N, C-alpha and C positions, 0 to 999 in steps of 0.2 A: 656381171656384165649386163644382163637384162635390166637390172635395176638402174644402172647408169644410163642406158639408152632411154628408159622411161623418163628419168629426171631431165635429160637433155631435151626430149620432145616436149615436156611440160614447160620448160624454160623458153623454148622457141615459140610455143603457142602464146605464152604470156607476152613476149616481145612483140609478136605480130598484133596481138590485141591492143597493146599500148600504142603501137604505131597507128592503128586505125583510129583510136580515140583521140590521138594527138595530131591527127592529120591537118587540122585547121591552124595549128600553131606554127609560128615562123621557125625556120631552120636555125636561126641564130638570134641571140639577144639583141634588142634594139640598142643603137648607139646613142650617144648624147645628142647627135645631130637630129635623130628621130624624135627625141624627147625635149628638144630645146625650148619649145613654146610652153611646156609645162613646168619648167624649173622655177622654183620659188627661192627668193632670197633667204639665206640663213638668218637666225636671230642676230641682233646687234651684239657687239662685244660687251663685256661687263662695264659698268660705269667707270669713267676715268678718274684718276686720283692725282692729287698734288705731288709734284716731284721736286725735291731739293737736290741740286747738283753741287759738286765740288769744282769751282772754277779752275783749280790747279790741274785737275785730271780729266777735264771735259773739253770737248771741241764742238763747236756749232758748224755743221756742214750746210753751206748755202748752195744747194744743188740746182744749177742751170737757170738761175734767175736772169737770163739774158734776153735781150730784145727779140732776137729771131725765134725764140721759143715762148717765153713768158708773155711777150708782147702780142702773141697771136692767140693766147688762151684767155678769154675773158675771166675765167675762174682764177687763173694765176694773178692777173692784174688786180682782181678783187681781194686777193689774199695779201697783197703787198703791205698795206697799213698794219695789219696784225703781225706779219713777219718782221716789219721794221721795229716794232716794240721788243720783240725777242732779240733782234740784232743789237739794239741799243742796250738792253739789259746785259747781254753777253759782254759787250765791249766795256761797259761800266765796271763789271765785276772782274775784268781781266781774263775772261774765258777766251780761249783760242778760237779764231774764226777762220774757216777754210772755204774758199770759193771754188766752184767747178764750172766747166762749160764743155761743150762738144769741140772736137778738133776744128781748127781754123776760125773759131769764134773767140776773140780775145776778151780779157777781163774788162776792157773798156766798154763792152756791150752789156754789162750788168745794168739792169733798169736803174734809173737815177736815184730813186728813193732808197735803194739798197746798195748803192755803190761802195766798192771796196776802198779802203784807206790808202792803199798802195804798199802797205807793209805786210798784208795778210797773204798766206800761201794760196796758190792758185794751181789747179790741175785740170788737164783736159783729157777726156775720154768719152766713150759713148755711154750706154745705159748703166754700166757698172763702173763707177769711178775708181775702183781699185785696180781694174784691168788696164794694163799698159800705161800705168802712171806710178808715181812714187808716193801716193797717198798714204799707204800703210806705213812707210818709212817716216813720213812727215809726222804722223800721229804718234808712233811709238818712240821716235827720237825725243818727243816732248813729254813722254810719260803719260800719254792720254789713255784712259781706260773706258771712258764713256763718250759716245757721240750723240748729238741731237741732230736728227735728219729732217730738214725741211726743203721743199723745192717742188720742181715740176720736171717731168711728168710723174704722176703718182705711180703708174705702172712701169715707168722707165727708170730714171735716175734714183728716185726715192726708194722704191721697192727693192730694186736690185742692189743698190749700194748698202742699204740698211741690212738686207739679208746677208750680204757678204761680210759686213762688219760683225754681225752676230756670229757667223760661222768661224771667224778667225779670232774670237775671244773678247770683242768689245761688248759692253752693255750699250743698248741702243734705245734712245728716247725718240718717239715719233709723235709730235703734236698733230692731231688730226686736222686742225685748221691751218696747218702750215704746209700741207701737201695739196696739189691741185692737178687737174687734168682737163682734157677737152670736154669731158662729161662726168656726171656723178657716178655712173656705173664703174668707170675706171677707178675712181677714188674709193668706192666701196670695195671693189675687188682687191685693191692694194692693201687696205686695212684688214680685210678678211685673210688674205694670204700671209701677211706679217704676223697675225695673231693665231693662225691655225696651221700653217705649214709644218712639216716635220722639223725637228731639231731646234729651230730658231725662237719659237715663242717664249721660252723661259728667259731669253735675253732681250726681249722687246717689251718696252713699256709704252703703252698708248696713253696719251694725255692731250691737253690743249695748251696753247701758248700761255694763257693767263695762269695756268697751274704749274708752270715751270719757274722755280725760284732759284736764284743764284746766291 
């Protein structure tokens, strides 16, 4: 019993001593808000590679290229000529093309250079185009196994729809020059998230439009 009391006293003294030496330390760890200014961007993803898709089992998702959104983002407007090349390649090969928009914004609002033909599927939803829409059914009814995701906003429709697609069994191709946002940080974040988040990276292929072959 005496030995136990002695050990308890020694432990108490050690705690008091440590408390005195740590007195200048904060009571809790700093949050990301405290460290915000010191955060550095992570390394860029590995170099992109050429991707060859099967038009019979692939769909091109044209995400929110509508005037009320794309028309207000200079970076989206700047991406249109390159996306048009992808769209033309998809149509020429017979690859399925699906358009999306937000609720109450019709397909007629797609920017003129990327306008739909009138026979291509169209769904309306907010940032995740699978939610409250029949997008999954449209794709699976046609035997689609791979989707190519391009559009705006990078951290909205592109990131959320691509993530959802990867989680429900689709292979997802994301051309980095086919996504856009109000600023480059949003685009960088979307690419980082898609290639580093839990679960989805094995199903995400980062590439560029010129490296997509039909």
